Backbone as JSON Lines, residues from 0, in Angstrom:
{"i":0,"aa":"M","n":[-6.62,10.96,-6.68],"ca":[-6.5,11.16,-5.24],"c":[-5.74,12.54,-5.12]}
{"i":1,"aa":"A","n":[-6.29,13.37,-4.24],"ca":[-5.77,14.73,-4.06],"c":[-5.4,15.02,-2.56]}
{"i":2,"aa":"Y","n":[-4.7,14.04,-1.93],"ca":[-4.31,14.17,-0.57],"c":[-3.48,15.48,-0.29]}
{"i":3,"aa":"K","n":[-3.94,16.17,0.75],"ca":[-3.18,17.35,1.22],"c":[-2.72,17.13,2.63]}
{"i":4,"aa":"I","n":[-1.44,17.32,2.91],"ca":[-0.86,17.03,4.26],"c":[-1.44,18.02,5.28]}
{"i":5,"aa":"R","n":[-1.87,17.49,6.36],"ca":[-2.33,18.33,7.46],"c":[-1.14,18.98,8.04]}
{"i":6,"aa":"N","n":[-1.36,20.24,8.53],"ca":[-0.25,21.01,9.17],"c":[1.06,20.9,8.31]}
{"i":7,"aa":"G","n":[0.94,21.1,7.06],"ca":[2.12,20.97,6.17],"c":[3.18,21.9,6.65]}
{"i":8,"aa":"F","n":[4.41,21.57,6.26],"ca":[5.57,22.32,6.7],"c":[6.33,22.77,5.5]}
{"i":9,"aa":"A","n":[7.18,23.77,5.59],"ca":[7.93,24.25,4.42],"c":[8.7,23.12,3.8]}
{"i":10,"aa":"G","n":[8.59,23.0,2.49],"ca":[9.34,22.0,1.69],"c":[8.65,20.61,1.77]}
{"i":11,"aa":"S","n":[7.45,20.49,2.25],"ca":[6.78,19.16,2.31],"c":[6.63,18.69,0.84]}
{"i":12,"aa":"Q","n":[7.06,17.44,0.63],"ca":[6.77,16.84,-0.69],"c":[5.35,16.42,-0.77]}
{"i":13,"aa":"P","n":[4.56,16.78,-1.75],"ca":[3.23,16.4,-1.93],"c":[3.06,14.87,-1.96]}
{"i":14,"aa":"I","n":[1.95,14.37,-1.37],"ca":[1.74,12.94,-1.21],"c":[1.84,12.2,-2.53]}
{"i":15,"aa":"A","n":[1.28,12.69,-3.67],"ca":[1.36,11.99,-4.97],"c":[2.6,12.23,-5.8]}
{"i":16,"aa":"D","n":[3.55,12.94,-5.2],"ca":[4.71,13.22,-6.03],"c":[5.99,12.26,-5.67]}
{"i":17,"aa":"T","n":[6.82,12.08,-6.67],"ca":[8.08,11.46,-6.39],"c":[9.12,12.44,-6.47]}
{"i":18,"aa":"S","n":[10.29,12.2,-5.99],"ca":[11.47,13.12,-6.07],"c":[12.75,12.31,-6.16]}
{"i":19,"aa":"T","n":[13.66,12.87,-6.91],"ca":[15.03,12.17,-7.03],"c":[15.84,12.75,-5.79]}
{"i":20,"aa":"V","n":[15.33,13.65,-5.02],"ca":[16.01,14.16,-3.86],"c":[15.22,13.69,-2.61]}
{"i":21,"aa":"Q","n":[15.97,13.22,-1.58],"ca":[15.28,12.82,-0.3],"c":[14.93,14.06,0.39]}
{"i":22,"aa":"N","n":[13.61,14.36,0.53],"ca":[13.09,15.68,1.1],"c":[12.72,15.5,2.59]}
{"i":23,"aa":"H","n":[12.71,14.24,3.19],"ca":[12.29,14.02,4.55],"c":[13.03,12.84,5.05]}
{"i":24,"aa":"P","n":[13.28,12.76,6.31],"ca":[13.89,11.55,6.94],"c":[13.07,10.34,6.62]}
{"i":25,"aa":"F","n":[13.7,9.18,6.38],"ca":[12.97,7.93,6.16],"c":[12.16,7.58,7.42]}
{"i":26,"aa":"G","n":[10.91,7.13,7.22],"ca":[10.06,6.72,8.3],"c":[9.24,7.89,8.82]}
{"i":27,"aa":"T","n":[9.44,9.19,8.18],"ca":[8.51,10.2,8.59],"c":[7.09,9.93,8.27]}
{"i":28,"aa":"I","n":[6.18,10.08,9.22],"ca":[4.76,9.77,9.11],"c":[3.98,11.09,9.14]}
{"i":29,"aa":"V","n":[3.12,11.3,8.17],"ca":[2.2,12.47,8.18],"c":[0.78,11.99,8.0]}
{"i":30,"aa":"Q","n":[-0.1,12.86,8.37],"ca":[-1.5,12.66,8.1],"c":[-1.97,13.59,6.96]}
{"i":31,"aa":"A","n":[-2.84,13.1,6.16],"ca":[-3.32,13.9,5.04],"c":[-4.77,13.58,4.81]}
{"i":32,"aa":"D","n":[-5.47,14.56,4.03],"ca":[-6.87,14.37,3.81],"c":[-7.16,14.46,2.3]}
{"i":33,"aa":"D","n":[-8.11,13.66,1.82],"ca":[-8.52,13.63,0.43],"c":[-10.07,13.82,0.44]}
{"i":34,"aa":"P","n":[-10.61,14.67,-0.46],"ca":[-12.05,14.89,-0.46],"c":[-12.88,13.65,-0.71]}
{"i":35,"aa":"T","n":[-12.33,12.67,-1.37],"ca":[-13.09,11.39,-1.68],"c":[-12.81,10.37,-0.62]}
{"i":36,"aa":"Y","n":[-11.52,10.11,-0.3],"ca":[-11.16,8.98,0.54],"c":[-11.0,9.32,2.05]}
{"i":37,"aa":"G","n":[-11.1,10.61,2.4],"ca":[-10.97,10.96,3.82],"c":[-9.56,11.09,4.25]}
{"i":38,"aa":"G","n":[-9.38,10.84,5.59],"ca":[-8.0,10.96,6.11],"c":[-7.23,9.74,6.03]}
{"i":39,"aa":"G","n":[-5.96,9.85,6.01],"ca":[-5.0,8.77,6.0],"c":[-3.72,9.09,6.64]}
{"i":40,"aa":"E","n":[-2.82,8.07,6.82],"ca":[-1.53,8.25,7.25],"c":[-0.62,7.7,6.25]}
{"i":41,"aa":"F","n":[0.61,8.39,6.06],"ca":[1.57,8.07,5.0],"c":[2.99,8.12,5.67]}
{"i":42,"aa":"I","n":[3.81,7.19,5.07],"ca":[5.16,7.09,5.53],"c":[6.09,7.38,4.45]}
{"i":43,"aa":"Y","n":[7.19,8.03,4.64],"ca":[8.19,8.43,3.56],"c":[9.25,7.39,3.4]}
{"i":44,"aa":"L","n":[9.39,6.83,2.22],"ca":[10.29,5.79,1.9],"c":[10.99,5.95,0.58]}
{"i":45,"aa":"K","n":[11.91,5.1,0.25],"ca":[12.56,5.04,-1.03],"c":[11.84,4.12,-1.95]}
{"i":46,"aa":"G","n":[11.91,4.45,-3.24],"ca":[11.17,3.57,-4.22],"c":[12.02,2.37,-4.57]}
{"i":47,"aa":"V","n":[11.33,1.51,-5.32],"ca":[11.88,0.27,-5.85],"c":[11.43,0.01,-7.29]}
{"i":48,"aa":"A","n":[12.19,-0.58,-8.02],"ca":[11.93,-0.87,-9.48],"c":[10.54,-1.41,-9.63]}
{"i":49,"aa":"S","n":[9.85,-1.08,-10.74],"ca":[8.54,-1.62,-11.11],"c":[7.36,-1.13,-10.3]}
{"i":50,"aa":"T","n":[7.51,-0.22,-9.37],"ca":[6.46,0.31,-8.51],"c":[5.53,1.21,-9.3]}
{"i":51,"aa":"V","n":[4.22,1.06,-9.19],"ca":[3.2,1.83,-9.87],"c":[2.3,2.34,-8.71]}
{"i":52,"aa":"V","n":[1.5,3.31,-9.0],"ca":[0.52,3.8,-7.99],"c":[-0.4,2.64,-7.61]}
{"i":53,"aa":"G","n":[-0.47,2.44,-6.28],"ca":[-1.28,1.28,-5.74],"c":[-0.61,-0.04,-5.49]}
{"i":54,"aa":"S","n":[0.79,-0.05,-5.8],"ca":[1.58,-1.26,-5.53],"c":[1.63,-1.38,-3.95]}
{"i":55,"aa":"I","n":[1.67,-2.57,-3.56],"ca":[1.85,-2.91,-2.12],"c":[3.3,-3.4,-1.92]}
{"i":56,"aa":"V","n":[3.95,-2.81,-0.9],"ca":[5.36,-3.11,-0.62],"c":[5.53,-3.4,0.83]}
{"i":57,"aa":"T","n":[6.61,-4.15,1.07],"ca":[7.14,-4.25,2.49],"c":[8.15,-3.16,2.62]}
{"i":58,"aa":"Y","n":[8.47,-2.82,3.84],"ca":[9.41,-1.74,4.02],"c":[10.17,-1.83,5.34]}
{"i":59,"aa":"V","n":[11.31,-1.14,5.43],"ca":[12.07,-0.94,6.63],"c":[12.1,0.54,6.85]}
{"i":60,"aa":"A","n":[11.37,1.06,7.89],"ca":[11.27,2.51,8.16],"c":[12.54,3.24,8.34]}
{"i":61,"aa":"S","n":[13.49,2.6,9.08],"ca":[14.79,3.27,9.38],"c":[15.69,3.51,8.23]}
{"i":62,"aa":"T","n":[15.6,2.61,7.17],"ca":[16.45,2.7,6.02],"c":[15.69,3.17,4.8]}
{"i":63,"aa":"G","n":[14.32,3.25,4.92],"ca":[13.53,3.56,3.77],"c":[13.41,2.54,2.65]}
{"i":64,"aa":"A","n":[13.94,1.37,2.91],"ca":[14.01,0.38,1.82],"c":[12.59,-0.26,1.65]}
{"i":65,"aa":"T","n":[12.2,-0.42,0.4],"ca":[10.99,-1.05,0.04],"c":[11.21,-2.17,-0.9]}
{"i":66,"aa":"V","n":[10.34,-3.18,-0.86],"ca":[10.33,-4.34,-1.74],"c":[8.87,-4.68,-2.16]}
{"i":67,"aa":"L","n":[8.66,-4.83,-3.47],"ca":[7.28,-5.21,-3.91],"c":[6.96,-6.57,-3.21]}
{"i":68,"aa":"T","n":[5.77,-6.78,-2.73],"ca":[5.47,-7.95,-2.08],"c":[5.6,-9.12,-2.95]}
{"i":69,"aa":"L","n":[6.07,-10.22,-2.39],"ca":[6.15,-11.52,-3.03],"c":[7.03,-11.54,-4.25]}
{"i":70,"aa":"T","n":[7.97,-10.61,-4.42],"ca":[8.98,-10.65,-5.57],"c":[9.74,-11.9,-5.54]}
{"i":71,"aa":"S","n":[9.99,-12.58,-4.47],"ca":[10.72,-13.78,-4.4],"c":[9.86,-14.96,-4.3]}
{"i":72,"aa":"G","n":[8.62,-14.77,-4.31],"ca":[7.6,-15.86,-4.23],"c":[7.46,-16.34,-2.73]}
{"i":73,"aa":"V","n":[8.17,-15.74,-1.76],"ca":[8.09,-16.04,-0.42],"c":[7.49,-14.97,0.48]}
{"i":74,"aa":"V","n":[6.57,-15.37,1.29],"ca":[5.98,-14.38,2.22],"c":[6.93,-14.07,3.37]}
{"i":75,"aa":"N","n":[7.14,-12.84,3.65],"ca":[8.04,-12.4,4.74],"c":[7.18,-12.15,5.92]}
{"i":76,"aa":"G","n":[6.7,-13.1,6.62],"ca":[5.73,-12.98,7.68],"c":[5.97,-11.93,8.71]}
{"i":77,"aa":"G","n":[4.98,-11.1,9.0],"ca":[5.17,-10.03,10.03],"c":[5.68,-8.76,9.5]}
{"i":78,"aa":"A","n":[6.15,-8.69,8.21],"ca":[6.71,-7.46,7.72],"c":[5.62,-6.37,7.55]}
{"i":79,"aa":"P","n":[5.92,-5.1,7.87],"ca":[4.97,-4.07,7.61],"c":[4.74,-3.85,6.16]}
{"i":80,"aa":"L","n":[3.49,-3.45,5.77],"ca":[3.11,-3.24,4.39],"c":[2.7,-1.77,4.19]}
{"i":81,"aa":"A","n":[2.8,-1.28,2.97],"ca":[2.28,0.07,2.62],"c":[1.99,0.13,1.15]}
{"i":82,"aa":"V","n":[1.15,1.09,0.8],"ca":[0.71,1.2,-0.57],"c":[1.36,2.49,-1.25]}
{"i":83,"aa":"A","n":[1.94,2.3,-2.44],"ca":[2.58,3.37,-3.09],"c":[1.6,4.39,-3.58]}
{"i":84,"aa":"M","n":[1.91,5.65,-3.34],"ca":[1.03,6.79,-3.75],"c":[1.48,7.39,-5.12]}
{"i":85,"aa":"S","n":[2.62,6.86,-5.61],"ca":[3.13,7.4,-6.87],"c":[3.94,6.24,-7.54]}
{"i":86,"aa":"A","n":[4.25,6.42,-8.8],"ca":[5.16,5.47,-9.48],"c":[6.55,5.76,-8.96]}
{"i":87,"aa":"N","n":[6.83,5.36,-7.75],"ca":[8.03,5.64,-7.05],"c":[9.13,4.62,-7.24]}
{"i":88,"aa":"V","n":[9.85,4.67,-8.36],"ca":[10.75,3.62,-8.7],"c":[12.14,3.82,-7.98]}
{"i":89,"aa":"A","n":[13.06,2.92,-8.28],"ca":[14.32,3.04,-7.67],"c":[15.0,4.37,-7.93]}
{"i":90,"aa":"S","n":[15.81,4.91,-7.0],"ca":[16.47,6.21,-7.03],"c":[15.43,7.34,-6.85]}
{"i":91,"aa":"Q","n":[14.24,7.07,-6.38],"ca":[13.28,8.13,-6.08],"c":[12.71,7.9,-4.65]}
{"i":92,"aa":"Y","n":[12.09,8.96,-4.15],"ca":[11.56,8.96,-2.85],"c":[10.13,9.46,-2.92]}
{"i":93,"aa":"G","n":[9.27,8.84,-1.96],"ca":[7.82,9.3,-1.96],"c":[7.15,8.69,-0.84]}
{"i":94,"aa":"W","n":[5.81,8.98,-0.73],"ca":[4.91,8.58,0.27],"c":[4.23,7.24,-0.02]}
{"i":95,"aa":"Y","n":[3.97,6.51,1.04],"ca":[3.22,5.3,1.0],"c":[2.2,5.25,2.0]}
{"i":96,"aa":"Q","n":[1.07,4.83,1.71],"ca":[-0.12,4.79,2.69],"c":[-0.12,3.64,3.6]}
{"i":97,"aa":"I","n":[-0.26,3.99,4.93],"ca":[-0.32,2.92,5.91],"c":[-1.62,2.9,6.73]}
{"i":98,"aa":"A","n":[-2.46,3.9,6.54],"ca":[-3.74,3.9,7.23],"c":[-4.77,4.68,6.44]}
{"i":99,"aa":"G","n":[-6.03,4.37,6.49],"ca":[-7.13,4.99,5.82],"c":[-7.58,4.23,4.62]}
{"i":100,"aa":"D","n":[-8.42,4.71,3.81],"ca":[-8.96,4.01,2.65],"c":[-8.04,4.14,1.47]}
{"i":101,"aa":"A","n":[-7.48,3.04,0.98],"ca":[-6.47,3.04,-0.01],"c":[-6.91,2.33,-1.27]}
{"i":102,"aa":"V","n":[-6.51,2.9,-2.43],"ca":[-6.69,2.28,-3.68],"c":[-5.54,1.42,-3.97]}
{"i":103,"aa":"I","n":[-5.73,0.06,-3.99],"ca":[-4.69,-0.94,-4.16],"c":[-4.77,-1.72,-5.46]}
{"i":104,"aa":"K","n":[-3.6,-1.92,-6.02],"ca":[-3.54,-2.83,-7.18],"c":[-3.98,-4.22,-6.8]}
{"i":105,"aa":"K","n":[-4.81,-4.86,-7.68],"ca":[-5.17,-6.22,-7.34],"c":[-4.97,-7.12,-8.59]}
{"i":106,"aa":"T","n":[-5.05,-8.46,-8.4],"ca":[-4.98,-9.33,-9.49],"c":[-6.24,-9.43,-10.26]}
{"i":107,"aa":"A","n":[-6.3,-10.27,-11.35],"ca":[-7.51,-10.39,-12.14],"c":[-8.52,-11.35,-11.53]}
{"i":108,"aa":"V","n":[-8.91,-11.14,-10.3],"ca":[-9.95,-11.83,-9.66],"c":[-10.92,-10.84,-9.13]}
{"i":109,"aa":"K","n":[-12.2,-11.23,-9.02],"ca":[-13.2,-10.23,-8.53],"c":[-13.06,-10.08,-7.06]}
{"i":110,"aa":"V","n":[-13.57,-8.9,-6.58],"ca":[-13.68,-8.67,-5.13],"c":[-15.16,-8.51,-4.87]}
{"i":111,"aa":"D","n":[-15.73,-9.44,-4.14],"ca":[-17.16,-9.54,-3.94],"c":[-17.5,-9.28,-2.46]}
{"i":112,"aa":"P","n":[-18.29,-8.29,-2.25],"ca":[-18.64,-7.91,-0.81],"c":[-19.45,-8.96,-0.2]}
{"i":113,"aa":"A","n":[-20.08,-9.9,-0.9],"ca":[-20.8,-10.98,-0.35],"c":[-19.85,-12.08,0.1]}
{"i":114,"aa":"G","n":[-18.6,-12.08,-0.39],"ca":[-17.61,-13.04,0.05],"c":[-16.84,-12.42,1.23]}
{"i":115,"aa":"T","n":[-15.58,-12.86,1.44],"ca":[-14.85,-12.33,2.6],"c":[-14.38,-10.92,2.4]}
{"i":116,"aa":"T","n":[-14.25,-10.18,3.53],"ca":[-13.63,-8.85,3.49],"c":[-12.22,-8.86,3.66]}
{"i":117,"aa":"K","n":[-11.6,-10.13,3.83],"ca":[-10.17,-10.3,4.05],"c":[-9.36,-9.96,2.73]}
{"i":118,"aa":"V","n":[-8.18,-9.45,2.93],"ca":[-7.23,-9.08,1.86],"c":[-6.13,-10.05,1.92]}
{"i":119,"aa":"Y","n":[-5.72,-10.59,0.79],"ca":[-4.57,-11.56,0.72],"c":[-3.58,-10.98,-0.27]}
{"i":120,"aa":"L","n":[-2.29,-11.4,-0.02],"ca":[-1.17,-11.07,-0.95],"c":[-1.28,-12.01,-2.15]}
{"i":121,"aa":"S","n":[-1.09,-11.46,-3.35],"ca":[-1.12,-12.36,-4.5],"c":[0.28,-12.81,-4.83]}
{"i":122,"aa":"A","n":[0.42,-13.83,-5.67],"ca":[1.75,-14.23,-6.1],"c":[2.29,-13.25,-7.17]}
{"i":123,"aa":"T","n":[1.39,-12.32,-7.6],"ca":[1.77,-11.26,-8.62],"c":[2.5,-10.16,-7.73]}
{"i":124,"aa":"S","n":[3.7,-9.78,-8.02],"ca":[4.44,-8.73,-7.3],"c":[3.65,-7.49,-7.04]}
{"i":125,"aa":"G","n":[3.49,-6.99,-5.81],"ca":[2.88,-5.71,-5.49],"c":[1.42,-5.64,-5.56]}
{"i":126,"aa":"R","n":[0.76,-6.83,-5.72],"ca":[-0.7,-6.88,-5.78],"c":[-1.38,-7.74,-4.69]}
{"i":127,"aa":"V","n":[-2.66,-7.48,-4.52],"ca":[-3.43,-8.21,-3.63],"c":[-4.67,-8.94,-4.26]}
{"i":128,"aa":"M","n":[-5.31,-9.64,-3.47],"ca":[-6.53,-10.37,-4.05],"c":[-7.51,-10.7,-2.87]}
{"i":129,"aa":"Q","n":[-8.64,-11.28,-3.24],"ca":[-9.62,-11.73,-2.23],"c":[-9.53,-13.25,-1.97]}
{"i":130,"aa":"T","n":[-8.88,-13.96,-2.9],"ca":[-8.73,-15.36,-2.78],"c":[-7.85,-15.78,-1.53]}
{"i":131,"aa":"S","n":[-8.43,-16.67,-0.71],"ca":[-7.73,-17.06,0.51],"c":[-6.56,-18.02,0.21]}
{"i":132,"aa":"V","n":[-5.35,-17.64,0.74],"ca":[-4.18,-18.47,0.64],"c":[-3.53,-18.45,2.03]}
{"i":133,"aa":"A","n":[-3.25,-19.65,2.52],"ca":[-2.68,-19.81,3.92],"c":[-1.32,-19.04,3.95]}
{"i":134,"aa":"G","n":[-1.12,-18.18,4.99],"ca":[0.08,-17.46,5.22],"c":[0.15,-16.17,4.48]}
{"i":135,"aa":"R","n":[-0.91,-15.84,3.66],"ca":[-0.84,-14.54,2.92],"c":[-1.85,-13.52,3.28]}
{"i":136,"aa":"Q","n":[-2.51,-13.65,4.3],"ca":[-3.52,-12.69,4.72],"c":[-2.82,-11.33,5.16]}
{"i":137,"aa":"V","n":[-3.41,-10.28,4.74],"ca":[-2.86,-8.95,5.13],"c":[-3.6,-8.54,6.45]}
{"i":138,"aa":"I","n":[-2.92,-8.6,7.54],"ca":[-3.5,-8.31,8.83],"c":[-3.51,-6.78,8.95]}
{"i":139,"aa":"G","n":[-4.67,-6.16,9.24],"ca":[-4.84,-4.72,9.35],"c":[-5.36,-4.12,8.08]}
{"i":140,"aa":"A","n":[-6.01,-4.95,7.23],"ca":[-6.66,-4.49,5.94],"c":[-7.9,-5.26,5.69]}
{"i":141,"aa":"R","n":[-8.87,-4.5,5.16],"ca":[-10.09,-5.22,4.81],"c":[-10.73,-4.5,3.57]}
{"i":142,"aa":"W","n":[-11.38,-5.29,2.65],"ca":[-12.05,-4.66,1.55],"c":[-13.26,-3.87,2.01]}
{"i":143,"aa":"I","n":[-13.5,-2.7,1.46],"ca":[-14.65,-1.94,1.81],"c":[-15.67,-1.7,0.75]}
{"i":144,"aa":"T","n":[-15.43,-2.24,-0.37],"ca":[-16.31,-2.07,-1.51],"c":[-17.8,-2.47,-1.29]}
{"i":145,"aa":"A","n":[-18.7,-1.68,-1.72],"ca":[-20.11,-2.03,-1.5],"c":[-20.65,-2.92,-2.65]}
{"i":146,"aa":"T","n":[-20.01,-2.86,-3.74],"ca":[-20.44,-3.59,-4.92],"c":[-19.25,-4.44,-5.41]}
{"i":147,"aa":"T","n":[-19.58,-5.47,-6.19],"ca":[-18.54,-6.36,-6.75],"c":[-17.61,-5.6,-7.65]}
{"i":148,"aa":"V","n":[-16.26,-5.78,-7.45],"ca":[-15.26,-5.21,-8.42],"c":[-14.95,-6.39,-9.32]}
{"i":149,"aa":"T","n":[-15.08,-6.2,-10.59],"ca":[-14.89,-7.24,-11.56],"c":[-13.4,-7.65,-11.66]}
{"i":150,"aa":"S","n":[-13.22,-8.82,-12.25],"ca":[-11.85,-9.32,-12.44],"c":[-11.06,-8.45,-13.41]}
{"i":151,"aa":"T","n":[-11.72,-7.72,-14.29],"ca":[-11.03,-6.86,-15.26],"c":[-10.64,-5.53,-14.76]}
{"i":152,"aa":"T","n":[-11.15,-5.16,-13.58],"ca":[-10.79,-3.87,-12.9],"c":[-9.44,-4.16,-12.15]}
{"i":153,"aa":"S","n":[-8.51,-3.2,-12.32],"ca":[-7.17,-3.52,-11.76],"c":[-6.93,-2.99,-10.35]}
{"i":154,"aa":"T","n":[-7.86,-2.28,-9.71],"ca":[-7.78,-1.75,-8.28],"c":[-9.07,-2.01,-7.57]}
{"i":155,"aa":"A","n":[-8.92,-1.95,-6.28],"ca":[-10.02,-2.01,-5.33],"c":[-9.64,-1.22,-4.12]}
{"i":156,"aa":"I","n":[-10.63,-0.87,-3.29],"ca":[-10.44,-0.07,-2.08],"c":[-10.45,-0.88,-0.86]}
{"i":157,"aa":"A","n":[-9.44,-0.68,-0.04],"ca":[-9.34,-1.4,1.23],"c":[-9.07,-0.38,2.4]}
{"i":158,"aa":"T","n":[-9.59,-0.6,3.46],"ca":[-9.19,0.18,4.63],"c":[-7.99,-0.42,5.3]}
{"i":159,"aa":"L","n":[-7.03,0.39,5.53],"ca":[-5.73,0.03,6.1],"c":[-5.61,0.57,7.5]}
{"i":160,"aa":"N","n":[-4.97,-0.25,8.46],"ca":[-4.69,0.15,9.74],"c":[-3.28,-0.39,10.1]}
{"i":161,"aa":"R","n":[-2.26,0.28,9.59],"ca":[-0.86,-0.21,9.73],"c":[-0.67,-1.71,9.42]}
{"i":162,"aa":"P","n":[-1.01,-2.04,8.15],"ca":[-1.06,-3.58,7.83],"c":[0.35,-4.2,7.9]}
{"i":163,"aa":"V","n":[0.27,-5.51,8.16],"ca":[1.44,-6.43,8.19],"c":[1.08,-7.69,7.43]}
{"i":164,"aa":"Q","n":[2.13,-8.43,7.05],"ca":[1.96,-9.66,6.43],"c":[1.67,-10.71,7.54]}
{"i":165,"aa":"Q","n":[0.76,-11.65,7.19],"ca":[0.54,-12.75,8.19],"c":[1.8,-13.56,8.37]}
{"i":166,"aa":"G","n":[1.99,-13.99,9.66],"ca":[3.12,-14.85,9.93],"c":[2.93,-16.28,9.53]}
{"i":167,"aa":"A","n":[3.87,-17.09,9.85],"ca":[3.83,-18.42,9.42],"c":[2.65,-19.22,10.09]}
{"i":168,"aa":"I","n":[2.07,-20.13,9.37],"ca":[1.0,-20.94,9.9],"c":[1.56,-22.28,10.29]}
{"i":169,"aa":"T","n":[1.56,-22.64,11.51],"ca":[2.22,-23.89,11.92],"c":[1.19,-24.86,12.45]}
């Protein structure tokens, strides 16, 4: 991915880079373009341990705090979600995708376009899947693959539109 920030400004941290220095205020949102994936929106946040490119995290925009999804095994219903654009671990800062076509880490299950287009949080930290689980749907995300992505492939593409975790099902 070679995203370039639209209307970049002096000192803009590139989308795919991490930094040990905070270069932007937490919650800064920019738009950027990639020749393959098109346009997207990105939010500037702080990293968390074990983050890899494509990890899905929950975040708090005002503090920059991120948490890999389901690290506690509990879904935090309604929390905003974003996809890491770099291996942005603790003590680093970087961009996370919140809109556009995103390459996301998935579990070892296939993504089949003949099945559902819904995206669900996996019990594996920072990953998603196609398998339906009550309370784990990612609202504002859908698979866009035209062909089946095998269980041995570690990523799949989903379109994001400011995704959030599904709330409690009562």
